[in-house]
N, C-alpha and C positions, 0 to 999 in steps of 0.2 A: 852023457852028459856033455860031450863035446860037441855033438849035433844041437843041443839044447842053446848052448852059447853061440853057434853059428846063426841060428834062429834068431834069437834076440838081437845080435850084432846087426842082421840083416832088417828086422824090423825098425830098429833105430835108425839105421841108414835110410830107410824110406820115409820114416818120419821126419829126419832133418833134411832130406830133400824137399818133401811137401812144405815144411815151414819155411825154408829158403825161397821156394817158388813163390809162396803167397807173399812174402814180404818184399820180395824183390819186385813185385809187381803192383806196388801201392797204388791205388784208386783215388788216393787224395788229391783233389784238384789244386792245382797252383797257378796263379797268373804269372805270366811275364810280359814286359812291355818295352816299347821303344818308341818314342815319337807318339804319333796318333794310333799306333797298332798295339793290340793285346790279344794273346794267345792263351788259351786255357790247357795246359799239359798236366803233369802230375808232381809230386814231390820227389820223385826219383830224378828229376831234371835239376841241373845246377847250372847256374850261369857263370860264363867266364868272358874274357875279352879276346877277340882274335881280329886282326888287321883285316880291315875289308868288309867288316860285317857290322850291321848296326846292332844285332842281337844275334847271340850265339849260345845255346843251351845244349847240353848233353846229358843223357842217361847212359847207363851201361850199355845200352843195344841201339839206341837211336840219337841221331845229332838233329838239331833244328837250328836253321839259322834265317836272318832276315836282311836283306838290303833295300832300303830305300831309294829311288830315284827319282828326284823331282822333276817336274815338265821342265823348269827352267834349266837344270843340269843337262837333260838330255838334249833339248834345242842347242844349248852352247856346245855340245859335244858334236853336233852336226845330224843329229837324228830328227826325222819328221814323224812324229808319232801323234796320231790323232784319237786314238782309243785303246782300250784295255787288250782289244784282239791284236792290233798293230803291234804292242809291246811286245804280247806273248810270240809272235812271228820273230821278231828280232831275237829274243831270247833263244828261240829253237835254232835260230841260224847260227848263233853264237855257240851252241851245244850240239851243232852238226845233227840235229834230230829232224826227221821229216814234218811237214807241218800237218801231216793227216794224222798224227799222234796226239794232236791238241784236243782235249776234251773240256766241256763246261760243266760245271757242278755249282750249284746255288748261285752265288753271286761272283765266282773266280773261275779262272780257267786252270788247267793242269795238265802236264806230260809226265811220264816216266821215262827213265834211261838207266843204262847200266854202265859202269866203269870199272875198269881193272886197276887196281893201285897196289903195287908191291906184290902181286900175286894173288891179290883178295878181290872179290867181285863185290861191288857195292850197287846197290838200288837206289836211285834219287827220284823223290817225288817232287816236282817244281811246281808250286801253286802261286799264281799270279793274280794280284788284287789292284784295284784302283781306288784312292780315296784321300783325301785332304789335300788334294793337288800333287799327288805323288804316285808313282807306280812301285809296287812292293813286290819283290820274288822273296818266297818263303820257301826253303828247302828242308825236306825231311830225308835223311840218308841213313840207311841201315845195310848191314852185310845182306847180300842177296839171298842167302841161305836162310835168312830170318824174316825175309819180306812177307811171305804169306801169313806168318804168324803174328806180324804189326800192321799189315795192311788195313784192317777195319779201324784200329786205334788211330793210325795215321790219318784217315780221313776224318775221323771223329774229331781229332785235334784240329785238323785244316778247316773243317767247318765251324769251330769254335773263333776262329780269327775275326777281330772286328776292328774296323777303322773308324776313328772318332772325327 
C-alpha cells in the first residue's frame, strides 16, 4: 500500500512538471514595439522601463532590450559611421569583442559574448539593424547554462524584428 502511494505521488509529480513546462513555454506570439521597431516574442514576456533602454522586456529566462541611436546623435557624439557594419564594429569595440566574431544573418549583423555578473555567467546575443534613419542594437540575454536551449528561439525572435 505504501509503495502504491509513492507511485501515485511520483506520477503526479511528473504530470505537474510536464504541465508547468508546457505552460511556461507559451508559443502565443506577442508584438512589442518602440519607435519604428517591432519584435514578435511570446506572451511570457512582460514590458518594463529601464533607464538607458528604449524597450526592455523580460521573461523568466530571457531578457530582450533595444537601444536606438540616430545618425544625428552618433555624429554629434563624434562618431563617423557610414554603414551598419561600421556601427557593428564600434559596438564590438565597446564590448571588447574581436571583430572576427561578427556574423551576418538576413538583414542584420550579430555577435555573441559572455559576461559573468555576481558569479553567474550570461550569454549575450547582440543584433544590430539599420532603418528609419537610426541604428538599433537589440540584445537577448540569458544564463549561459540555458543558452543552448534558447538559441534557436532567440534567432527566430531576432529574425522577426522589423523596422518601418
